[in-house]
C-alpha positions in Angstrom: 2.7 -18.5 13.2 3.0 -14.9 13.2 1.8 -13.0 10.2 -0.1 -16.1 8.9 -3.9 -15.4 7.7 -6.7 -17.6 6.6 -6.5 -18.6 3.0 -3.0 -19.8 2.8 -3.8 -23.5 3.2 -6.7 -23.3 1.0 -4.7 -22.0 -1.6 -1.9 -24.2 -1.5 -4.4 -27.2 -2.5 -5.6 -25.2 -5.5 -4.3 -25.6 -9.1 -3.7 -28.8 -11.7 -0.4 -29.4 -13.2 0.9 -28.2 -16.6 4.0 -28.9 -18.5 5.9 -26.0 -17.1 4.1 -25.5 -14.0 0.9 -25.2 -12.0 -2.3 -23.7 -13.2 -4.2 -21.8 -10.5 -7.4 -20.7 -10.2 -6.0 -17.3 -10.9 -4.7 -18.0 -14.3 -7.8 -19.7 -15.4 -10.3 -17.3 -14.1 -8.6 -14.4 -14.3 -8.9 -11.0 -12.1 -12.2 -12.7 -10.6 -10.5 -16.2 -9.6 -7.5 -14.0 -8.0 -9.9 -12.1 -6.0 -12.0 -15.0 -4.8 -8.8 -16.8 -3.6 -7.3 -13.6 -1.8 -7.9 -13.2 1.8 -9.5 -10.8 3.5 -6.2 -8.7 4.4 -5.2 -9.0 0.8 -8.2 -7.6 -0.4 -8.1 -4.4 1.9 -4.7 -3.9 1.1 -4.9 -4.3 -2.5 -8.4 -2.1 -2.5 -6.8 1.0 -1.4 -3.5 1.1 -3.4 -5.1 3.4 -6.1 -6.1 5.9 -3.5 -2.9 5.9 -1.5 -1.0 6.6 -4.6 -3.2 9.2 -6.2 -1.5 11.6 -4.0 1.8 10.7 -4.7 0.7 11.2 -8.3 -0.5 14.9 -7.6 3.0 15.9 -6.9 5.5 13.6 -8.2 5.7 15.3 -11.8 5.7 18.9 -10.3 8.0 18.6 -7.3 11.0 20.2 -9.2 8.8 22.8 -10.7 7.4 23.9 -7.5 11.0 24.4 -5.9 12.1 26.3 -8.9 9.1 28.1 -10.2 7.2 28.6 -7.2 9.9 28.9 -4.4 12.8 30.3 -6.4 15.1 27.8 -5.7 17.9 27.2 -8.4 17.3 24.5 -10.8 20.9 22.8 -10.0 20.1 23.3 -6.2 16.5 21.7 -6.7 18.0 18.8 -8.6 20.5 18.1 -5.7 17.5 18.4 -3.1 15.7 15.9 -5.1 18.7 13.6 -5.0 19.0 14.0 -1.2 15.6 12.2 -0.8 17.2 9.1 -2.5 20.3 9.4 -0.3 18.3 9.4 2.9 16.2 6.2 1.7 19.3 4.5 0.8 20.7 5.0 4.3 17.6 4.2 6.4 16.9 0.8 4.1 19.2 -1.4 6.0 18.1 -0.4 9.4 14.5 -0.3 8.0 14.8 -4.0 7.0 16.3 -5.2 10.3 13.4 -3.5 12.3 10.7 -4.7 10.2 11.9 -8.4 10.9 12.2 -7.4 14.6 9.1 -5.4 15.2 6.9 -6.5 12.0 6.1 -4.7 9.0 2.7 -3.4 10.1 4.7 -1.0 12.8 7.1 -0.1 10.3 4.7 1.1 7.7 2.7 3.1 10.4 5.9 5.0 11.1 7.1 5.5 7.1 3.4 6.8 6.6 3.4 9.1 9.2 7.0 10.6 8.1 5.3 10.8 4.5 2.4 13.0 6.1 5.0 15.0 8.2 7.2 15.5 5.3 4.6 16.5 2.7 3.1 19.0 5.1 6.6 20.7 5.5 7.2 20.9 2.1 3.7 22.4 1.3 4.5 25.6 3.0 8.4 25.5 2.7 10.4 28.5 1.0 14.0 28.2 2.0 16.1 25.2 0.9 16.9 24.2 4.6 13.1 23.7 5.3 12.8 21.8 2.1 15.8 19.5 2.9 14.2 19.0 6.5 10.7 18.0 4.5 12.8 15.6 2.3 14.4 13.8 5.2 10.8 12.7 6.5 9.8 11.6 2.7 13.3 9.7 2.3 12.4 8.0 6.0 9.2 6.7 4.1 10.8 5.8 0.5 13.5 3.9 2.5 11.5 2.2 5.1 8.2 1.7 3.5 9.7 -0.8 0.5 10.7 -3.6 3.0 8.1 -3.2 5.0 5.2 -3.0 2.5 6.8 -6.2 0.3 7.0 -8.1 3.9 3.5 -7.3 4.6 2.1 -8.5 1.2 4.3 -11.7 1.7 2.8 -12.1 4.9 -0.8 -12.2 3.7 -0.2 -14.0 0.4 1.4 -17.3 0.1 4.5 -18.0 -1.7 4.0 -18.9 -5.7 1.6 -18.1 -8.2 -0.7 -15.9 -5.8 1.9 -13.8 -4.6 3.3 -13.0 -8.1 -0.3 -12.2 -9.3 -0.5 -9.8 -6.2 2.8 -7.8 -7.1 1.8 -7.4 -10.3 -1.6 -6.0 -10.0 -0.4 -3.9 -7.1 2.0 -2.4 -9.5 -0.6 -1.9 -12.0 -2.8 -0.1 -9.4 0.3 2.0 -8.2 0.5 3.4 -12.0 -3.2 3.9 -12.1 -3.4 5.8 -9.0 -0.2 7.8 -10.0 -1.5 8.6 -13.5 -4.6 9.9 -12.4 -3.2 12.0 -9.6 -0.7 13.4 -12.4 -3.7 14.6 -14.6 -5.4 16.1 -11.7 -2.3 17.8 -10.6 -1.7 19.1 -14.1 -5.3 20.7 -14.3 -5.2 22.1 -10.8 -1.6 23.2 -10.1 -0.6 26.8 -11.6 2.9 28.4 -10.8 1.3 31.8 -10.9 -1.1 30.5 -8.0 1.3 29.2 -5.2 -1.3 28.0 -3.1 -2.5 25.6 -5.5 1.0 23.9 -5.1 0.2 24.1 -1.3 -3.0 22.3 -1.5 -1.6 19.3 -3.9 1.2 18.7 -1.4 -1.3 18.8 1.2 -3.6 16.4 -0.4 -0.4 14.2 -0.8 0.1 14.0 2.7 -3.4 13.7 3.7 -3.5 10.2 1.2 -1.3 8.9 3.8 -4.3 8.5 6.3 -5.9 5.8 4.1 -3.0 3.4 4.8 -2.7 4.5 8.4 -6.4 4.0 9.1 -6.1 0.5 7.3 -3.2 -0.4 9.5 -4.8 0.6 12.6 -8.3 -0.8 11.6 -8.7 -4.1 9.3 -5.2 -4.8 9.4 -4.3 -4.3 12.7 -3.8 -8.1 13.8 -1.5 -8.5 10.6 1.9 -7.6 12.0 4.0 -9.3 9.4 6.6 -10.7 11.9 7.7 -14.1 11.7 9.0 -16.3 14.7 12.7 -17.1 14.7 13.4 -20.9 14.2 14.5 -22.6 17.2 18.3 -23.0 16.9 18.7 -20.3 14.8 22.1 -18.7 14.6 21.9 -15.1 15.0 24.7 -14.5 12.6 23.1 -16.2 9.8 20.4 -13.2 9.8 23.1 -10.4 9.4 23.4 -8.7 5.8 26.7 -9.7 5.7 25.5 -13.6 5.7 22.6 -12.9 3.4 25.1 -11.0 0.8 27.2 -14.2 1.0 24.4 -16.3 -0.7 25.2 -16.5 -4.4 21.5 -16.4 -5.5 21.3 -13.3 -3.4 24.2 -11.5 -4.8 22.8 -12.2 -8.2 19.3 -10.9 -7.8 21.0 -7.7 -5.9 23.0 -7.0 -9.0 20.1 -7.9 -11.6 17.7 -5.3 -9.6 20.7 -2.7 -9.6 21.3 -3.0 -13.2 17.8 -3.5 -14.1 16.9 0.2 -12.3 20.0 1.6 -13.5 19.0 1.0 -17.2 15.5 1.4 -16.8 13.8 3.6 -14.0 17.1 5.2 -13.2 16.8 6.9 -17.0 13.2 7.6 -16.7 13.7 10.8 -14.7 17.1 12.1 -16.5 18.2 10.2 -19.2 14.9 9.7 -21.4 13.5 13.2 -21.1 17.0 14.6 -21.8 17.6 12.4 -24.9 13.9 13.1 -26.2 14.6 16.8 -26.1 18.0 17.2 -27.0 18.7 14.5 -29.4 15.3 13.7 -30.7 14.2 17.3 -30.5 10.4 16.4 -29.6 8.5 18.9 -27.8 7.6 18.7 -24.3 3.9 17.9 -24.9 5.3 14.7 -26.9 7.5 13.6 -23.7 4.2 14.2 -21.4 2.0 11.8 -23.9 4.8 9.4 -23.9 4.4 9.1 -20.2 0.7 8.4 -20.2 1.4 5.8 -22.9 3.3 4.2 -20.4 0.6 4.5 -17.8 -1.9 3.1 -20.2 -0.1 0.2 -21.3 0.8 -0.9 -17.9 -2.9 -0.6 -16.6 -4.4 -1.9 -19.5 -2.1 -4.9 -20.0 -0.6 -6.2 -16.6 -3.5 -8.4 -16.1 -3.2 -10.2 -19.5 0.4 -10.5 -19.0 0.2 -12.3 -15.7 -2.0 -14.7 -17.0 0.4 -15.5 -19.6 3.4 -15.9 -17.2 1.8 -17.6 -14.2 3.4 -21.2 -13.6 6.5 -20.0 -16.0 10.1 -19.9 -15.1 10.7 -16.2 -13.9 14.0 -16.0 -14.8 12.9 -16.7 -18.7 10.2 -13.9 -18.4 13.2 -11.6 -17.2 14.9 -12.7 -20.6 11.9 -11.5 -22.4 11.7 -8.2 -20.4 15.4 -7.7 -21.3 15.0 -8.0 -24.8 11.7 -5.6 -24.7 13.7 -2.9 -22.8 16.8 -3.3 -25.3 14.4 -2.9 -28.2 13.1 0.2 -26.7 16.4 1.7 -26.4 17.1 0.9 -29.8 13.9 2.6 -30.9 14.7 5.5 -28.8 18.1 5.8 -30.1 17.0 5.6 -33.9 14.7 8.9 -33.7 18.2 10.7 -33.2 18.6 10.0 -36.6 15.5 12.0 -37.6 15.3 14.9 -35.1 12.3 17.2 -34.7 10.2 15.2 -37.1 7.0 13.1 -36.7 9.0 10.1 -37.2 11.2 11.1 -34.0 8.0 11.7 -32.3 6.1 8.5 -33.1 9.4 6.7 -32.0 9.5 8.3 -28.5 6.0 7.3 -27.9 6.5 3.8 -29.2 9.7 3.6 -27.2 7.6 4.3 -23.8 4.9 1.8 -24.9 7.5 -1.1 -25.7 9.6 0.0 -22.1 6.1 -0.4 -20.6 5.3 -3.6 -21.7 8.7 -4.8 -20.2 7.6 -3.3 -16.8 4.8 -5.4 -16.6 7.2 -8.3 -17.1 9.8 -7.2 -14.4 7.3 -6.1 -11.5 5.8 -9.4 -10.7 9.0 -11.5 -11.1 11.8 -9.5 -9.0 9.8 -8.9 -6.0 8.2 -12.6 -6.1 11.5 -14.1 -6.4 13.1 -12.1 -3.6 10.2 -12.8 -1.2 9.9 -16.5 -2.0 13.7 -16.8 -1.6 13.6 -15.5 1.8 13.1 -17.3 5.2 9.9 -15.7 6.7 11.8 -14.4 9.7 14.4 -12.4 7.3 11.7 -11.0 4.9 12.4 -7.3 5.8 16.2 -7.7 5.2 15.7 -9.5 2.1 13.7 -6.6 0.8 15.9 -4.0 2.1 18.6 -5.5 0.1 16.3 -5.4 -2.8 15.1 -1.9 -2.0 19.1 -0.6 -1.8 20.1 -1.9 -5.0 16.7 -0.1 -6.6 17.5 3.2 -4.8 21.5 3.0 -6.0 20.3 2.6 -9.3 18.1 5.7 -9.3 21.0 7.2 -7.9 23.7 6.6 -10.3 21.5 6.2 -13.3 20.8 10.1 -13.8 24.2 10.7 -12.9 25.8 9.0 -15.9 23.1 10.2 -18.2 23.5 13.8 -17.2 27.5 13.4 -18.1 27.0 11.2 -21.3 24.6 13.5 -22.9 26.1 16.6 -21.6 29.0 15.4 -23.8 27.1 14.8 -26.7 27.6 10.9 -26.3 24.2 9.7 -27.2 25.2 7.0 -29.0 27.4 5.7 -26.5 24.7 6.0 -24.0 22.0 4.1 -26.0 25.0 1.3 -26.5 25.8 1.3 -22.9 22.0 0.7 -22.1 21.3 -2.2 -24.8 24.7 -3.9 -23.3 23.1 -3.4 -19.9 20.0 -5.3 -21.1 22.1 -8.0 -22.5 23.9 -8.3 -19.0 20.6 -8.7 -17.3 19.7 -11.5 -19.5 23.0 -13.1 -18.6 22.4 -12.6 -14.9 18.8 -13.9 -15.1 20.3 -17.3 -16.4 22.9 -17.4 -13.5 19.9 -16.8 -11.1 18.2 -19.6 -12.6 20.9 -22.0 -11.7 21.1 -21.1 -8.1 17.3 -20.8 -7.1 14.8 -23.9 -6.5 12.1 -24.3 -9.2 9.5 -23.2 -6.7 11.2 -19.9 -6.1 11.5 -19.7 -9.9 7.6 -19.8 -10.2 7.3 -23.5 -11.4 6.2 -26.6 -9.4 8.5 -29.1 -8.1 8.3 -32.1 -5.8 8.1 -31.5 -1.9 11.5 -30.5 -0.6 12.9 -29.8 2.5 15.2 -26.6 2.9 16.5 -24.5 5.6 17.3 -21.5 3.3 15.6 -21.3 0.1 17.8 -18.8 -1.2 20.0 -21.9 -2.0 19.2 -24.9 -4.6 20.8 -27.3 -2.1 17.6 -28.9 -0.9 16.7 -32.6 -0.2 13.7 -34.2 -1.6 11.0 -35.7 0.8 10.0 -39.2 0.3 
C-alpha cells in the first residue's frame, strides 16, 4: 500500500488490554519504548523537528518589530501585513489538502518549504510594504499547505492509535523547544540599531528549511504519503462538501475553531493586551510568561502522554477545557490588583496552566482527525482542520482588539470561559459520533468503510 512503512504491522501486535484501553510499549517504557517502536522514517522526521523550528523561533517574536522599527512601516500597516499571511494560508489550505491526496504529502511539503525559504529571503531585504507583502505571499503558501501535508505524512509513517497520538504530542514538544531556543538566540542577537542583524536572522530562518528539504529528498524520498483510492470509490464522496456533511467532521471542525479562538488566537493579541493594559505588568513579565509556557510544554509533554495513552481522547479534551477556563479566570483576577506583584504572579501562573492544557490538546485533535480520515482523503481532512485553526487565529485577535479597546475586559474573560465550556460540550458530542478506536481506546475488530462515522459492523 502506498505510504506504508515497515513497523506498522509489528506495532499492531504490541500492547495488553486495560480497563480503559490498551497499554502500549510506549506507555510502559516512556520515550525509549516509543523510539524503539517508531519506524526509521518516523525517527528521521522527528529527530529534525527542533532544528527545523529553530529558524522560525529566531524571527517569530520579532517580525512586527522588524517591520516597524527597522523598516519604518507603521504599526497598523505592519499588523495588517501580518494578518495577510493568515489570509493567504486560509485561501490555499483547501487546494493544498486536495493536492496532498492527489500527489502525496512529500511533494507538497517540498513545495511549501521551498516557498518559506523564498519568502524569508525576500523579507530579509524588504524595505517597502509591497515587497513585504510579496514575501508574505510565499510564507502564507507554506503555512497553508504544510499543515495538511505534514500531518498526512506523519499519519503515513505511524500507525493509528496510541503510537500516532504519542507522535503528535512529542512533535509538539519539540516544535516548542526549537521555537523557544530560537527566540532566545534571536533576542540575544537581533538589535534594532543594527538592521543587518535582522537580515541575518531571516536568512537563517530560510536556511533552516534546507533541513526538511534534504530530509525529503534523502531518507524520506520513498515515503510519498499518498494512498490508493479504493476500488469503486465515488469521487463525489471525497469532495470537501461531502466531508463536511459528516456530523463527526462538523463537530470536530467547530471544536478546532473554538479551541483556536479561545486559545492560540488570543496569544498574540488578547493575552499581551490584557496583561499590559488591564493587569498593568511589564513587558519583561510578558516575556517570562511565554518562556514559562515553553518550559511547561517541553518539561511535561512526555509525562502527560504516558497518562493519557489508552484513555478517551474526548475526555482528555474535557480536562483541557477545564484547565483553559481556569487559566483565563486567573488572568482575569489579575485585573483586580493591577500593577502589583500579585498581578505579575497571576500572569505567569496563567501561562503555566494554559501550557498544561496545550499538552492535552495537541496530541488529541490531530490524532482524532487522522484516525477518523480514510487514508486516501487524509490531506483533505487535515486541510479542514487547518482551515478551522487559521480562521480562529484570524478572528481571535480581531475580537480581542475590539473588546479590550472598549475596556470590556470582564466581558472578554467571560467570553473565553464560556467558550471553554462550549468546547467541553462539543467534545461530548464528538464522543457520540466517532468509534472507540478513533477516540483512542480499544474495541473489537470492526469493518467500516468510513471511520468518520460510528456506523460500523462488528466482525465475527
